[in-house]
N, C-alpha and C positions, 0 to 999 in steps of 0.2 A: 470604498476603493480598494477597505481590509478585508472584506469580504472577499473579491478576489486571487486578493493572495495567497487566506487557507484553500478555496478550492484548488488553486494551480498544486498548491501542496499534496494534497489529495487525488488529482489527476499523478504529478509524480509518483506518489503513492507505488498507485497501482501498475503506474509504467516499470518501477521496476518492480516490482513486485512480479512483475509479468517476465520480466526482460528476466530477471535474475534462476525464477525456480528449474526451468530447464538443463541449467546450469551447474550445480553442484547433486557430488553423490551421493546420493543414499545410506551408502555402504559405510561411507569414511567418518569417523565421528564428531568430525569438526565441520567440517561441510551437512553433513544431517542437520544444525544449529542452525547455519544459515539461509537452511533449506526451509526451517519450519521460521523464521524470521521470512522470509520469502513468501507461503502461504499465510499467514494471518497481517500484511504488508497490504496485500488487494481486500481484502473486505474492510479493513483499518481507511483506506483511502476510501472507498468507495459511503463510509459511514460519513466520513468527511466532510464529501461532494456533496449531499442527501441532503446532510447536516447545515450545510448553505443555506440550499435551496431552499427550503424548510422551511420560510423567516414566518420568526412566530409574534405578535404582537402588531 
């Protein structure tokens, strides 16, 4: 049951990163930080999903 919660968090990370990525402007200093966070949220979410799919042991 807990693994589904972690997998859902990973899916939400990917979805949030993909949703917010085109909304931020690169030239604004505050929004540049948010854009970097959005860029890193997508692979982090994919890694969380893949880690739950690979069950070692």
